[in-house]
N, C-alpha and C positions, 0 to 999 in steps of 0.2 A: 675277283680273283683276290688272292691274299698274295700280295707281291713279295712280303718277307718270308711266307712259307716257301716259294717258288725259288727265292734267293738261297734259302738253306738247303732245299733240294739240291739245287744246280751245283751248289758247293760240296756236296756231301761226297766225300771218297770211296764211300762203300754201297755206292747204289748198285742193281744189278746190271749186268753188263750183258749184251748180246753176244753169245758165244761165236769164237772165230769162224768155225766152220758155217754158221748161219749169214754171217758176214759176206763170207766167200760166196756162198749159194746165191744170195742176193744181188750181189755184184755181177756174178756171171748172168743169172737169170734176166739180169736187166738190160745185157747187151742187145744190140738189133738181130746179130747174128749168132744166137745163142748155140755154142757146140753142146748137144745133150751127152755127147762121149765124155767131155771132159766133167761135166757135173758128174755124172756116173763114177768117173776116176775118182774124183774128191770125195764122194759119199762112201765109196768103198774103201777109203783110207781108214775109216772110222768103222772098226769091225762091230762094236757094240751097236752104233747107230745104224750100221747098214741090214745087222739081223734086225732090228724093231722095224725097219721099213717093209722088208721082206715079210715077217710075221704078220705086219698089218694090211698089206696087200692081199695076202692070201686068208686072212680072218673073215669070219661072218660078217663083220662090219662092213666091209666092201662087197659082201658077195659075188666075187668073180668065179665063173665056172672053170678057167683054166688057171693051173696052178704058175706061180712066176718064181722064178729062180735065183734071176739077178737083179742087180739096181738097174741096169739098163733095159731090160724087160720091163720092170716096174713104171720105168720113164715112159717108155712105149705104149704099154697097157694103159695106165694111169692119167699120163701126160704131166709136164713138167709143173703145172701149178700144183697138183694134189700133189707131188713128190717135195716140191719146195714147202709147201704147207707141213709137212709131215716131217721134214728135217726140222723147219722153225721149232714148230710143236715140242718134238721129242728133246731136241737140244736144248732148249729154253727151260723144260720141266726137268730135266737132268740137272741143270745148273742151279734153277732156283730150288728145287727141292730139298738141296745139300743145307740151305741155310734156314736154320730154325731157333728164331730168337724167342724170348717169352713175351713177345708184345701182345700177341692173340693167338687164338685157336688155329695152328696150322693146318690139323686135321680137318675141321672144318670147311677151311679156306679150299685145299685141295679137293675135298668132297664136293663142294660147290662148283668148282672151275671143270672138274671131269664131268659131272652130270650135265651141267650146260652145255659144256662141248658137243656131247651126245647129242643132247636135245637140239641144238642149233643144227647139227648135221641132218638127224633125223626129220625136223620140219622141214628143213631147205630139199631134201629129196621129195619129201611129200608134196612141196610146193612145185617142185621142177625148178627150182632156183639155180641157175648157172653157176652163181659163186659159192658152190656149197662148202668148198675147202676153206674159203675166207670166212663163212659164216662160222666153221668148228674152231677155225683160230681165233676170231674175235671173242667169240663166246669163252674159249680156255683163257684166253687172256685180259677179259674185261676187269677182272679184281687185281690184275697186277698192281695198280696204285695203292693196295692195302700192304703189299711187300716195301714199296716206297715208304710208306709214312711207318710203317714198322720199323725200317732200316734208319729213317731221321729222328723220329720223336720217340721210339721205344715204348718205355710204360706209360706216357701220357696217350700214346695211341691203344696202348692196350686197355687203358681204363675206359676210353670212349667205345671200343668194341664190346668191353665186359657189359657197359650198361645198355647195350643194344642187342636184345634177343632176336630180332630179324633184321634181314638185310634192308628194307625199308626204313626201318627206324636207326639203323647205323648210318644211311646216307643223311637223313634228316640231323643225326647227331653231329656230323661231321660238318655240314651247312653250318650250324650254329657254334660249333666250336672251332672250326678252322677257316670257315668261309669258302671251303672247296670240298669237292667229293672226291673219292679216290678214282672215281672213273674218269674225271678232269686230270687229275694227277697222271693216271695210267696213259691217257692220250698223250700228254707231255712228253712220256718216257718213251713211248711206242714213235713219237716225232724223233726224238734225239737219236733213237736207234735206226733212223731212217727206214721203218717199215712202209710197205705201201700205203698211200694215204687212205685208200679203202677201209684198213685195219685201223689207222689213227682215228679217222671217223667214227668207226663202228664202237671201239673201246670208248671213246669219248662220250657216246650216245647209248650207249649200253643199259643204262638205268633211267634214261629220259630220253627217249627217241623222238620227242617234239624239238630238240635242239637241233637235229638233224634238217636242214632245209634243202639239201640238194636231192632233188626227186629221184635219181638214179641211185642214191645211197639210202634212201629212207627205207626201202622195204627190207634191206638186210638188217639197218638198225632195229626195225621193228621185230624182227625175227630174232634177234641176238638179245633184245630185252626180252622178249618172251622167253628165250631159252633160260634165262638167268630167274625167271619167275618159275620155270618148270624146276629147275634145280631145287628152288627154294622148299619145294613139295618134299623132296627127298631129304632135306638137310635139317629144316626147321623142327623143333621139339613140338610143336603145335602146327601142324600143317592145313589145318581147316581154312585159315586167311588166304594161304599162299594157294590153296587148290581154288579157291572161289576166285582169286585175283587170275589165275590162270585161265579157268573158264571164260570169264569176261573177256579177257585180251583176245584169246582164240576166237570167240565170237565177234567182237568189235573189230579186229584187224584182220583175221583171216577166215571168217565167216564159216567157222568149225562148231558147232552145235556140242553139246556136254557129252554124248555118248561117243562122237568121233574125238573129243578131247581127252577123255579118260582113256578111249583107246591107245591115243598117240603117247600118254604118260606111261601105259601099261610098257610099250614098244621101247621107251626110251629106258624104262627100269633094267627090261632085259638085255639091251645093248649095251649099256653102261658096265655091265660085268665084264663083257670083252674088251671094252676100251679101258678099264682098270688093269686087266692083267697086260695089255700092250704097252702100257706107261709104266707098269712096275711100281704102283704108289700102292701104299697101305693105307686106304680110307676107312677101314673097319668094316664091319658087317654090311654085306649089301642088303638095300631097303627093299622090301617085297610091297608093290603096289596094292595089293588086295589089301594087306593090313592096313597101311597108308590111309587107302579110301574109307574103310570100315573106320578108323578112329574120326577121318577128317568130317566124315558124313555125320558120325554121332556128334561132333561139336559144333558142325553148321547145323544141325537140329536145334542145339541148344543156343546157338546164336541167334536164329531166327526166332526161338520162343521170346528170347531176351529183349532181341529189337520188336517184337510183338508186343511184350509188356510194356518196353520204354513208349512205343507207341500210342498205346493204351494210357498210359501214364500222362504222356504227353498232350493227349487229347483232352484227358480230364482236366488239367492245369489250364488248357485253352479254354475249355467250357465254363472254367471257375473266373478266369480272368475276363472273357466274354459276359458271365454273369454279372461281375462286379461293374463292368463298364457300362451295362444296363438295367441295372437293377438300383433302385432305391434302398440305402442301406437299411434306412429306419423301417420303413413300412412294407418293404418286401415287393412292391409293386415296380412297375415300369419307373425307369427316373426320364427326366424330362427329354435328355438326347433319344432315347427309345421310343418317347410317346411321339415326338416330331416324325421320326421314320415311319412309325405303324400308320399315324394318322395319313400320311403321303401316300404309302402304298394303298390303304384302303380307299382313300379320295379318289386316287387314280382307276383303281378297279371299278370302283362304283360309276364315275364317270364312263367309263368302257363297257362295262356291263348292262349300264343304265338300271342300277339298284340304288335304294335309297340308302344313305348312310346318318346314322344319329349319333350324335356327340352329347355327353351330359357332363356339365363342370359342377363340381361341387366346393363349397366355400363353407368352412366351419364359423358358425356365427359366435362373432364376440371372442375370437380366441387368443387376443391378446388378454383379456379379462381373466380366462382360463390360466394363462401362465402365470400372470400376477398374482391371482389367488392361489392357486396351488404350487406353483413352481413350473420350471420348465420340463422338467422329467415328468410329471403328470400330462404336460401338454402334449409331450412325444410320446406317451403310451395313448394316449387318447387318439392321435393320428395312426398309430400302430392298429389299435382296434377298430378304427375306420377302415383301414386296409383292408382286413380280414372279410369286414362286411362288404366291402366293394367286390372284392374276389368272389365272395359267396352270391352275390346277385349277379355276377357276371356269366353269360354263357360261355361255353368252350370256345366259341368263336370270337368273343369280345376281349377286349383288352384293355386293363385296368392301369392307370398310371399316376404316381405325384406329380403334379404338375408345376409345382413350386410352394414352399409355405405350406399354410394351411388350406391349399386348393388342390384336389383329386379330380380325375377325369377317367370317364368311361366309355369307349369307343364301342359303338353298337352297328357292326356292318350288315347290310342288308335288312335294316330294320327301319320300318317307316315311322313318322313323327310319333302317331298315336300309341304305338305300342312303346316307343321308346318314352313318352309320357308316362304311360302306367308304369313303367321301370323304375323310372324318376321318383314318381308318388309312393311308390311302395318302399322303395329305399328310403325315402324322407322319413315317413312314418316308423321303419323299423328302427331308424336312429333315435327319433324324438321319444318313443313310448317308452324308453326306460333309460336311467342313467347307464353310462359308461363305467363299469369299475375297474379302478385303478388298485389292483390290491384288494384291500376292504373299504376303499375311499370310493363313494359314488360321485360322478361328475356328469351333471345334467349337461348334455348336448345336441344341438340343433344344428341343422345346414340349410343353406340357399342351394338351389339346384336350377341350373338354366340348361335348358333343352334347346338345340338346333338342329335341322335336318336338310341335309343334301337331297333334293327332290328331283324328278326327271327334268321339270322345266326351271330347274333353279339357275338363277344366274351368277352364283357362284364360280368361279373358275381356278379358285386355289384354296388349299387348305388352310390358310391362315383366314380364309372370309369364314369358313365355317367356325374356325375357332373364336373368332372374332364375334360371330352372332351366339355362339353360346355365352362367351363372356358378357354381352349385353343383357342376356336374360338372366344372368346372375346377378347384375345391378338392379334390373327391374324386381327381382325376387327382394332384394335387400330395401329397395324404397318402397317395397310392399309390406314391409314390417319383419322380414326374416322368417325362416321355418317354413319355406313354401316353395313352389316349384312355378317356374315361369317357362312359358315356351316363345322363342322368338318367331317373330312374324314380321314382314316389311312394314305392315300397316301399322304395328306396335312401335317398330323401331322410327318411325317417321312421326 
């Protein structure tokens, strides 16, 4: 809470005030033995208000079959709660509509308020909610905090509104700039006016119903929140996001599927025309839902395509990052971390499936001498060419890797020792038969190859055992004079 802003609001002499007739009606309605006739007489003293109430009761908005000709009759037909709501709504709108500062767009304010109020009552009727009138009035007044901020802050608040093309963006901007939202400020004003607690809570939670913890008020807060989102469909210049939000909210909070949701919006579109005439507010041309739907659906298709493109791009970026994390930059082979994972997977599969697994370890003979004689760039090129050759000799199911430094490896799943030994010898001969060309420079290169196999009756229980066995075979090849293949066996190791 922004205590400084609250103090500024409380000390402002120009705040919207509750009309006297509304105060009197609230006081009378709060009495335990309320006198309906007295309330009717009070309302009848205001001819303009009486006329509006009678026009409303007899309008298609209420759908009453019998005509109502007096305020007393309307109290009997609609009940005290409905008439009280109409008095509050009409008197407040009449009073507040007179004040038009330059702080923000008042036309959009009233457009959203009227559409939201119509939406709230339409939804409440569909849901058979008892508090239909409270929903109507709560939605009508949910943005009244904007009028307060406009009065107190003037151009400062106008700038915040101008930079926020949608209502959700306005709420975010208010939090960032003011530390409070107009919904919270509206609730403070409603409390100051001594409106019923249900309205105070509904206004306060109209933009974030998660703040309403009272289970008895939760449903109406959710409804008013949805009503505001419905209003955005008709008010926003680009309604696609608002429509998507309404559809999602209808489904999650009220179990209304997309066709039912769109039908509801069409009904709101039609009924708002009646409500606008009752409140005698000019909110511009009436919005046609079919046109809005067509425009929004086109934008939603574009958004879906953009989202798909972004998802594809993100996937490509992830694949690049994944590749960087698992591929050796110099040779293009699997790096050490990937090698460890692949060997572990194949070792487990071999144990489970009782199939042989052969590992070849290659060590470039006298690689330090190559670096010393020709330079490290040539040494790197030798490793790159060896990597290409290793990939060439590997079958689709095999995995080639740079184990580290001048050591390379080739994992041969489902491959017995003899087959692995043949591949190792063919690979060695291919490397040794001709120099590796680094540009125009021929670099004679040979390798030691160690072969180790996990067999059916092997005592190896861990991938490290197979790796150690292949390593021992490499050392045996070095001791034998290099440029040769050695196969690990327990007898030779002993």
